[in-house]
C-alpha positions in Angstrom: 20.5 -13.7 3.2 17.8 -12.6 0.8 17.3 -15.0 -2.1 14.9 -14.8 -5.0 13.6 -17.3 -7.6 11.4 -16.6 -10.6 8.4 -17.3 -8.3 8.3 -14.7 -5.6 5.7 -14.6 -2.9 4.6 -10.9 -3.3 5.1 -7.8 -5.3 3.8 -4.3 -4.6 3.4 -1.7 -7.4 2.4 2.0 -7.6 0.9 2.7 -11.0 0.8 6.5 -11.1 1.7 9.6 -9.0 -1.5 11.5 -9.6 -4.3 11.6 -7.0 -7.8 13.1 -6.8 -7.6 13.6 -3.0 -5.7 16.0 -0.8 -5.3 14.1 2.4 -3.6 16.3 5.0 -1.2 13.6 6.2 -0.1 12.3 2.8 3.6 11.4 3.2 4.8 12.3 -0.2 2.7 15.5 -0.6 4.0 16.8 2.7 7.6 15.6 2.8 8.7 14.9 -0.8 6.5 17.1 -3.1 9.2 16.9 -5.8 8.2 13.2 -6.3 4.8 14.5 -7.6 5.8 17.4 -9.8 6.5 15.3 -12.9 3.8 12.9 -13.9 5.1 9.3 -14.0 3.2 6.1 -14.7 3.8 2.4 -15.1 2.5 0.7 -18.3 1.7 -2.9 -19.1 4.4 -2.9 -21.8 7.0 -1.6 -19.3 6.1 -4.2 -16.7 6.0 -7.0 -19.3 9.5 -6.1 -20.4 11.0 -6.0 -16.9 9.3 -9.0 -15.3 11.1 -11.6 -17.3 10.4 -15.0 -15.8 9.4 -13.6 -12.3 5.9 -14.6 -11.4 4.6 -13.1 -8.1 2.0 -15.1 -6.3 0.4 -12.0 -4.8 0.3 -8.5 -6.4 -0.5 -5.5 -4.3 -1.5 -2.4 -6.3 -0.8 0.5 -3.9 -1.9 4.1 -3.5 1.2 5.5 -1.9 2.0 8.0 -4.6 -1.3 8.2 -6.4 -4.8 6.8 -6.9 -4.4 3.6 -9.0 -7.9 3.8 -10.6 -6.7 7.0 -12.3 -4.3 5.0 -14.4 -5.6 3.8 -17.8 -3.2 0.9 -17.4 -4.9 -0.6 -14.4 -7.0 -3.1 -16.3 -4.3 -4.1 -18.8 -1.8 -4.6 -15.9 -4.4 -6.8 -14.1 -4.8 -8.8 -17.3 -1.0 -9.2 -17.6 -0.6 -10.8 -14.1 -3.7 -13.0 -14.6 -2.4 -14.2 -18.0 0.9 -15.1 -16.5 -0.7 -16.9 -13.5 -4.5 -17.4 -13.3 -4.1 -18.3 -9.6 -2.5 -15.0 -8.7 -4.0 -13.0 -5.8 -4.5 -9.3 -6.6 -5.1 -6.7 -3.9 -5.9 -3.0 -4.7 -5.9 -0.1 -2.4 -8.2 2.8 -3.5 -10.1 5.8 -2.3 -12.9 4.6 -4.5 -14.0 8.1 -5.5 -13.2 7.9 -9.2 -14.7 6.7 -12.4 -18.3 5.4 -13.1 -20.3 2.5 -11.8 -19.6 0.8 -15.1 -15.9 1.0 -14.5 -16.2 -0.6 -11.0 -18.4 -3.4 -12.4 -15.8 -4.0 -15.2 -13.1 -4.1 -12.6 -15.0 -6.8 -10.6 -15.2 -8.9 -13.7 -11.6 -8.5 -14.7 -10.0 -9.4 -11.4 -9.0 -13.0 -10.8 -11.0 -15.2 -8.5 -8.8 -14.4 -5.5 -8.7 -10.7 -5.0 -9.5 -7.9 -2.6 -10.2 -4.2 -3.2 -9.7 -2.1 -0.1 -11.8 1.1 -0.2 -10.4 3.8 2.2 -13.5 5.1 3.9 -12.4 6.9 7.0 -15.7 8.0 8.5 -19.3 8.5 7.6 -21.3 11.2 5.8 -20.3 14.0 8.2 -16.6 13.1 8.9 -15.4 11.3 5.7 -14.1 14.4 3.9 -12.3 15.8 7.0 -9.4 13.5 6.1 -10.3 12.5 2.5 -10.3 16.1 1.4 -11.9 16.7 -1.9 -13.8 13.4 -2.0 -17.4 12.6 -1.6 -18.8 9.9 0.7 -21.9 9.1 -1.4 -19.9 8.7 -4.5 -17.4 6.3 -2.9 -20.1 4.2 -1.3 -22.0 4.1 -4.6 -18.9 2.8 -6.4 -18.2 0.3 -3.7 -21.7 -1.0 -4.0 -21.5 -1.3 -7.8 -18.2 -3.3 -7.4 -19.7 -5.6 -4.8 -22.9 -6.2 -6.7 -20.9 -7.2 -9.7 -19.2 -9.9 -7.7 -16.2 -8.0 -6.4 -14.6 -8.8 -3.0 -14.3 -5.5 -1.1 -13.1 -4.5 2.3 -13.8 -1.2 4.1 -10.6 0.4 5.3 -11.1 2.7 8.2 -8.3 4.9 9.7 -9.3 5.9 13.2 -8.7 9.5 14.1 -10.0 11.6 17.0 -12.7 13.1 14.8 -14.2 9.8 13.6 -13.5 7.3 16.5 -17.1 7.5 17.7 -18.3 6.1 14.3 -16.2 2.9 14.2 -18.9 0.5 15.2 -21.6 2.1 13.0 -19.2 2.0 10.1 -18.4 -1.7 10.8 -22.2 -2.4 10.9 -22.8 -0.6 7.6 -19.9 -2.4 6.0 -21.5 -5.7 6.9 -24.9 -4.6 5.6 -23.5 -3.4 2.3 -21.7 -6.7 1.6 -18.1 -5.8 2.4 -16.1 -8.9 3.1 -14.1 -7.3 5.9 -13.8 -4.2 8.0 -10.1 -3.3 8.4 -9.4 -0.9 11.2 -6.2 0.9 12.1 -5.2 3.9 14.1 -3.5 6.8 12.4 0.3 6.7 12.6 0.6 10.5 12.3 -1.2 13.6 13.1 -1.2 17.4 12.5 -2.7 20.4 14.2 -6.0 19.7 12.6 -6.0 15.9 12.2 -5.4 14.2 15.6 -4.9 10.6 16.5 -7.1 9.0 19.1 -5.8 10.2 22.5 -5.1 6.7 23.8 -3.0 5.7 20.8 0.1 4.0 22.1 3.3 5.8 21.0 5.8 3.0 21.1 8.6 4.8 19.4 10.7 5.1 22.6 10.0 1.5 23.6 11.1 0.2 20.1 14.2 2.4 20.3 15.2 1.0 23.7 14.6 -2.6 22.5 16.6 -2.0 19.4 19.5 -0.3 21.3 19.6 -3.2 23.7 20.4 -5.6 20.9 17.3 -7.7 21.6 15.8 -7.0 18.2 18.0 -8.3 15.3 16.9 -7.0 11.9 16.5 -9.7 9.4 15.4 -8.1 6.1 12.1 -9.6 4.8 11.6 -7.7 1.6 8.2 -6.9 0.2 9.5 -5.8 -3.3 7.9 -2.6 -4.3 8.0 -0.9 -7.8 7.3 2.8 -7.7 5.6 4.5 -10.6 8.9 5.9 -11.9 10.2 2.4 -12.4 12.5 2.2 -9.3 12.5 -1.0 -7.2 12.6 -0.8 -3.4 12.7 -3.5 -0.8 9.4 -2.3 0.7 7.1 0.7 0.5 8.5 2.0 3.8 11.8 2.6 2.1 10.4 4.3 -1.1 11.1 7.8 0.0 14.9 7.1 0.1 15.2 8.3 -3.5 14.3 11.8 -2.4 16.1 11.9 1.0 19.5 13.6 1.0 20.6 11.4 3.9 20.5 8.3 1.7 23.6 7.8 -0.4 22.8 5.2 -2.9 23.2 4.7 -6.7 19.5 4.3 -7.6 20.4 3.6 -11.2 21.1 0.0 -9.9 17.4 -0.3 -9.0 16.1 1.3 -12.2 13.8 -1.2 -13.9 14.1 0.7 -17.2 17.8 -0.2 -17.3 17.8 -3.6 -15.7 15.4 -6.5 -15.5 13.5 -7.3 -12.3 15.6 -10.3 -11.5 18.8 -8.2 -11.6 17.3 -5.4 -9.5 16.1 -7.9 -6.9 19.7 -9.0 -6.3 20.6 -5.4 -5.5 18.0 -5.0 -2.7 20.3 -6.3 0.1 22.7 -3.5 -0.6 19.9 -0.9 -0.3 18.5 -2.6 2.8 22.0 -2.2 4.4 22.0 1.5 3.5 18.5 2.0 5.0 19.5 0.2 8.2 22.5 2.4 8.6 20.5 5.5 8.1 17.1 4.7 9.6 17.7 1.8 12.0 14.4 2.3 13.9 12.3 2.2 10.7 14.0 -1.1 9.7 13.7 -2.5 13.2 9.9 -1.7 13.2 9.5 -3.2 9.8 11.8 -6.3 9.9 12.9 -6.6 13.5 12.6 -10.0 15.2 11.0 -8.9 18.4 10.8 -11.0 21.6 7.4 -12.5 21.9 4.8 -10.0 23.0 7.1 -7.0 22.6 6.7 -6.0 19.0 4.9 -3.0 17.6 1.1 -3.1 18.1 -0.6 -5.1 15.4 -3.2 -3.4 13.3 -6.2 -5.0 11.5 -5.4 -3.6 8.1 -5.3 -7.1 6.6 -3.7 -6.0 3.3 -5.2 -8.9 1.4 -4.4 -11.6 3.9 -7.9 -12.9 3.8 -8.1 -12.8 0.0 -8.3 -16.3 -1.4 -9.0 -17.7 2.0 -5.4 -17.3 3.1 
């Protein structure tokens, strides 16, 4: 049974559905382009109205729909969470190829003591833009350096593909030399005709399906509440495309933060989790399944802020 108090452990938010990159495997761009046709954005005022007494201990500012640094509300929203709880941990995922060095220096100074900014840098000079289409390696590295030199805690996020796998160790070495706090590596979960996963990447879908069907993997929902830029609350970012999926039959008005406060919407999440489990049981098993020891999905060193604040 999911229960919530005013103090929740973690909250993930997407600030905007606008991006400066054209990554070939972007989930929403490829599968749910309707989610990007109308510009939507979260504001500090809207969040302030809906949060009520809820005080998350960790706030993850995502880039599922769009690039968070393109939102003019990023700094005000950071200020909001810090004002409510100076000990909050804030983690930001960014492609890092926006704004000026002055902005990144300001961001470093505005973030709380415990923070992490993950720069998505999937390759080096000659491979970076193969996946991060439309972006520039030199610009991203320059912004990351400005952030680090101003006191920011940064990590280098590297998605390993077939075309950049030979550069992993050099990228790790450069990250250390530049002052990145961590190098977070994961293999691509998807591929296309042009962008291929490393050939030895384990495809454990069949194994997970067999385990789930055997009854050995009970699903115990462990929500990571996620607010999409349009003001809809979801139990986790893996379930955020349900709004656009005709297979999902759910009254999303019940999860609309513009109509209801966060506390009220949080109480509806178990109902939506049940709908997701009935429709996409393998997704839910992979995300919240209680696997026998040593039999779960392969872990990935993406970190997602776990090292921030020493935790």
